[in-house]
C-alpha positions as CSV (number, residue, x, y, z in Angstrom):
1,M,98.2,-40.1,107.2
2,L,97.0,-38.9,103.7
3,R,99.9,-38.5,102.7
4,S,101.4,-41.9,103.8
5,Q,98.2,-43.8,102.5
6,Q,97.2,-44.8,106.3
7,W,93.6,-44.4,104.8
8,S,92.7,-46.6,108.5
9,Q,93.8,-43.8,110.5
10,L,91.8,-41.2,109.2
11,D,89.2,-39.6,111.1
12,L,86.6,-38.8,107.9
13,P,83.9,-36.7,109.5
14,N,86.7,-33.9,110.8
15,L,88.2,-34.3,107.8
16,V,85.3,-33.8,105.2
17,E,84.1,-31.2,107.7
18,E,88.2,-29.6,107.4
19,I,87.3,-29.3,103.3
20,E,84.1,-28.3,103.3
21,S,85.7,-25.1,105.7
22,L,88.1,-24.2,103.5
23,G,86.0,-24.2,100.5
24,K,83.6,-21.9,102.8
25,Q,86.6,-19.6,103.6
26,Q,88.0,-19.6,100.0
27,R,84.4,-18.3,98.3
28,Q,84.4,-15.9,101.2
29,E,87.8,-14.5,100.1
30,L,86.9,-14.0,96.5
31,R,83.5,-12.4,97.3
32,N,85.4,-10.0,99.3
33,R,87.9,-9.2,96.5
34,L,85.4,-9.5,94.3
35,S,83.1,-6.6,96.2
36,V,86.3,-4.6,96.9
37,L,86.9,-4.6,93.4
38,I,83.8,-3.6,91.8
39,G,83.2,-1.0,94.2
40,H,86.4,0.7,93.3
41,L,85.6,-0.1,89.6
42,L,82.0,1.7,90.4
43,K,83.7,4.3,91.9
44,W,86.4,5.3,89.1
45,E,83.2,5.2,86.6
46,Y,80.6,7.2,88.3
47,Q,82.8,10.0,90.1
48,P,85.5,10.8,87.8
49,E,86.7,13.8,89.0
50,H,88.1,11.7,92.5
51,R,90.1,9.2,90.6
52,S,93.6,9.1,91.9
53,R,97.0,7.2,92.4
54,S,95.5,5.1,95.7
55,W,91.9,3.6,93.7
56,L,94.4,2.8,90.6
57,A,96.7,0.8,93.2
58,T,93.5,-1.0,94.4
59,L,92.6,-2.0,91.1
60,R,95.0,-3.5,90.5
61,V,95.9,-5.4,93.2
62,Q,92.6,-6.6,94.0
63,R,92.9,-7.5,89.9
64,R,95.8,-10.0,90.6
65,D,95.2,-11.6,94.0
66,T,91.8,-12.5,92.8
67,S,93.7,-14.1,89.6
68,R,95.9,-15.9,91.7
69,L,93.1,-16.6,94.5
70,L,91.0,-18.2,91.0
71,R,94.2,-19.9,90.0
72,D,95.5,-21.6,93.1
73,N,91.8,-22.9,93.8
74,P,90.4,-24.2,90.2
75,S,87.2,-25.1,91.9
76,L,85.6,-21.9,92.7
77,Q,85.2,-21.4,88.9
78,P,81.9,-23.2,89.0
79,Y,81.6,-20.6,91.7
80,L,81.9,-17.6,89.9
81,D,78.9,-16.0,89.0
82,Q,77.2,-16.3,92.6
83,A,80.1,-14.8,93.4
84,L,80.1,-12.2,90.4
85,Q,75.8,-11.3,91.9
86,E,76.7,-11.7,95.5
87,A,80.0,-9.7,95.4
88,Y,78.1,-6.9,93.7
89,E,75.4,-6.5,96.0
90,N,78.4,-5.4,98.7
91,A,80.3,-3.5,96.0
92,R,77.1,-1.2,95.0
93,D,76.9,-0.2,99.1
94,L,80.2,0.3,99.5
95,A,80.7,2.8,96.4
96,M,77.1,4.5,97.4
97,G,78.4,5.1,100.8
98,E,81.9,5.8,99.4
99,T,80.9,8.3,96.8
100,N,77.5,9.8,98.3
101,L,75.9,9.2,95.3
102,P,72.5,8.7,95.7
103,E,71.4,4.5,95.1
104,Q,70.0,5.3,91.0
105,T,73.5,6.1,90.2
106,F,74.5,2.6,90.1
107,P,73.2,-0.1,87.8
108,I,71.0,-3.0,90.0
109,R,72.9,-5.7,88.3
110,C,76.7,-5.5,87.5
111,P,77.6,-3.5,84.5
112,Y,81.0,-5.8,83.9
113,T,81.6,-8.9,82.8
114,M,83.9,-10.9,85.0
115,I,86.6,-10.8,82.2
116,E,86.5,-6.9,82.3
117,I,86.8,-7.4,85.9
118,L,89.8,-9.1,86.1
119,G,91.3,-7.0,83.0
120,D,94.2,-5.3,83.4
121,R,93.3,-2.9,80.8
122,F,89.6,-2.1,81.4
123,Y,88.8,0.9,83.4
124,P,85.0,1.9,82.8
125,G,84.0,5.8,82.2
126,E,85.7,8.1,80.6
127,P,89.7,8.2,79.9
128,S,92.2,9.2,82.4
129,E,95.5,10.7,82.7
130,L,96.2,8.5,85.6
131,L,96.5,5.5,82.8
132,D,99.1,7.1,80.5
133,G,102.4,5.0,81.0
134,S,101.0,3.2,83.9
135,E,100.2,-0.1,82.1
136,S,102.8,-2.1,80.8
């Protein structure tokens, strides 16, 4: 009905509800992807002796998918700061749970900028041999 411009046929309350629901789903996906991505950045930085190709792959995939999500949904841009704050809480919990490091190891606020988080060359902490030749 939208494509054929049959405006009088539209069920506006249901259309509005559906659009709002899609927006909530996209914001949730952004928070989830950022949580996993930031959690792995924290693990990479604070537990360098356990770095693996699996961690590197997770970082690369989450960065790509998060960047695509933002590119495909420009309406998420104004929500980025809030999403980062909310995702960091989960990322910190994820990193604590997976590393068994004490809570005070990890900063209260996200130590990374969104540019760093999504940047394909940013890997916090000391250099890693895993990165040699892995970046193009």
